[in-house]
C-alpha positions as CSV (number, residue, x, y, z in Angstrom):
1,M,38.7,-164.3,21.6
2,K,35.6,-166.7,20.9
3,L,34.1,-165.7,17.7
4,K,30.8,-167.6,16.3
5,L,29.8,-168.1,12.6
6,I,26.6,-166.0,12.0
7,K,26.5,-166.0,8.1
8,G,26.5,-169.1,5.9
9,R,26.4,-172.8,6.7
10,S,29.6,-173.0,6.9
11,Y,33.1,-171.3,6.7
12,N,36.3,-173.3,5.9
13,A,39.6,-170.8,4.9
14,I,42.6,-169.5,6.4
15,G,42.3,-171.9,8.7
16,V,39.4,-172.0,10.0
17,N,37.1,-174.8,9.7
18,V,33.6,-174.2,10.7
19,T,29.9,-175.1,10.4
20,E,26.5,-174.7,11.6
21,K,26.7,-178.2,13.5
22,Q,30.4,-176.5,15.5
23,P,29.5,-172.7,14.6
24,S,32.0,-171.4,17.7
25,F,35.5,-170.9,16.9
26,E,38.3,-170.1,19.5
27,T,41.8,-168.5,18.6
28,A,44.3,-166.4,20.4
29,D,45.2,-164.6,17.2
30,K,43.9,-161.1,17.3
31,K,44.5,-159.9,13.7
32,L,42.5,-163.1,12.3
33,A,39.9,-162.6,14.8
34,A,39.3,-158.9,13.9
35,K,39.7,-160.0,9.7
36,L,36.7,-162.5,10.6
37,I,34.6,-160.0,12.2
38,K,35.0,-157.8,9.6
39,S,34.3,-160.6,6.8
40,G,31.0,-160.5,8.1
41,Y,30.5,-164.0,8.4
42,F,31.9,-164.0,12.3
43,T,30.7,-162.0,15.7
44,L,32.8,-162.2,18.4
45,I,30.7,-163.9,21.4
46,A,31.6,-162.2,24.7
47,E,33.5,-164.4,26.6
48,S,32.5,-163.3,30.6
49,A,28.8,-163.0,29.3
50,K,26.2,-165.7,30.4
51,A,22.5,-166.0,29.9
52,D,20.0,-165.2,32.0
53,S,20.0,-166.7,35.5
54,G,17.1,-169.2,35.7
55,S,16.9,-170.2,32.0
56,G,19.3,-173.0,32.6
57,N,21.3,-171.6,29.9
58,E,23.7,-169.8,33.2
59,N,27.1,-170.9,31.6
60,K,26.2,-170.8,28.1
61,E,28.0,-168.2,26.2
62,I,26.2,-165.7,24.1
63,P,26.9,-163.1,21.3
64,L,26.9,-159.5,21.8
65,E,23.9,-159.2,18.8
66,K,21.6,-161.4,21.2
67,M,22.8,-159.7,24.8
68,T,20.0,-157.1,26.8
69,T,21.0,-153.7,26.8
70,A,22.1,-154.9,30.7
71,Q,24.5,-157.3,29.6
72,L,25.9,-155.1,27.1
73,E,26.4,-152.5,29.9
74,A,28.4,-155.0,32.0
75,Y,30.1,-156.2,29.7
76,A,31.5,-152.8,28.2
77,K,32.0,-151.8,31.9
78,E,33.9,-155.2,32.5
79,K,36.3,-154.4,29.6
80,N,36.4,-150.7,30.0
81,I,34.6,-149.8,27.5
82,D,33.2,-146.4,27.6
83,L,28.7,-145.9,25.8
84,T,28.3,-142.5,26.5
85,G,26.2,-141.6,23.4
86,A,24.9,-144.5,22.9
87,T,20.8,-144.9,23.1
88,K,20.7,-148.1,21.5
89,N,21.4,-151.9,21.5
90,A,22.9,-151.5,17.9
91,D,25.3,-148.2,19.0
92,R,26.3,-150.3,22.1
93,I,27.2,-153.1,19.9
94,A,29.1,-150.9,17.2
95,K,30.9,-148.8,20.0
96,I,32.1,-152.6,21.9
97,K,33.2,-153.4,18.4
98,T,34.9,-150.3,17.4
99,A,36.6,-150.5,20.9
100,L,37.8,-154.1,20.5
101,D,38.8,-153.8,17.0
102,A,41.0,-150.7,18.1
103,A,42.5,-152.7,20.8
104,N,43.0,-155.4,18.8
105,D,45.1,-153.6,16.6
106,N,47.2,-151.9,19.3
107,G,48.1,-154.9,21.0
108,V,45.5,-154.5,24.2
109,D,44.2,-157.5,25.7
110,F,40.8,-157.4,26.8
111,S,40.5,-161.0,28.4
112,G,41.2,-160.0,31.7
113,E,43.9,-162.5,31.6
114,V,47.8,-161.6,32.8
């Protein structure tokens, strides 16, 4: 899972050392990722989400909070996350994060890797 620092200039705790110059962090530890996201200092970067075509950033990963409605819906569909009733992007993001947290707690892997 790839996370990005969204609060503060740096974070150095529990084996994680990131700064605003190097804000991304990758971990295979789902419990650590969930703990960091719940801290409010990090957000999950959607690994398969790419910036819009033609922007020159086709391969740049973007955080859920920066995604368009179409990107959020595509990401949720790819991960089999139900967005029924989510009418705003904030609702979509909350449902995605809740589903990912629940999956992490239950050992479900959304990465698509075998």
